[in-house]
N, C-alpha and C positions, 0 to 999 in steps of 0.2 A: 504494500500500500504506500503511495507516495506521501512524503512528509509535507505537511502544510506549514507555510510561513506564518509566523505570528503577525498580527496586524501592526505591531509596533516596529517590525523590521522593515527596512527599506531595501529595495532590490539593489544589487551592486551596480555601481556606476561604471559605464564603459571607460576603460583606460585610454585616453586620447593619445598618450605617449607610446602606446604599444603598437609598434610598427613592425612589419616584416623585415628581418635583418637583411642587409645587403650581402650579395655573394662574397664580397671581400671579407666581411666580418665572419661569415660562416667558414670560409677557407682558413682565416687566421686561427679560429678556434680549433678546426680540425688538425691543422699542422702543429699547433701547440702541443698536441699529444704524441707527436712523432719523436723518435729517438734523436737527441742532439748529436751533431757531428762537428768536427773542428771547422772553424772559419765561418761562423754564422750559417751553417748548413744543417739539414736534417737528413736522417737516414730513413728512406722509404723502401719498404719491401713489398713487391708485388710481382705477379707473373704476367707475361705478355704472350699472347698467342698470335703467331705470325705464320704466313704461308712459308713454305720451304724456300722459295726463291728470294723473297725479301730478307729472310733470316740469313741466307747465305750471302746476300749482297752486303748486309750490315757486317757480318763476320769478316768478309773480304776487305771491306773498308777499314775495319779496326786493325786488321793485319797490316794493310798498306801504310796506315798512319802510325803503326807500332803502338797501339793503344789497347787497353783492356776493353772488351765489348761493353761491359757495364759503364765504363767511363765514357765511351763514345755515345751510348744511348742517353746518358745523363746530359752530355753536352748538347745533343740534338733536342732533348726536351727543354733544356734551359733556353736555347735559341728560339724555339717555337713559343715558349711562354713570353719571352721578351718582345716578340713580334705581335702577340695577340692583342686585339683591341681592348681597351680598358674602359 
């Protein structure tokens, strides 16, 4: 059975300052929980599923540039994030 409100109780006022958070605020909160790494960086762990050809192309590029594949992918992601519209 639903609870009835007493006649003396007023309904809660809508909170005018309660706005939907911006994507940047949500991202900042999400990244705050990631593992810190040296140099104002965070360590993010995830898996990427790629087709065989793109995966081999990335591996070949890493070998040509004498880089670790993880380092190369991190650089690509950082460059893409820097170009992304804000």
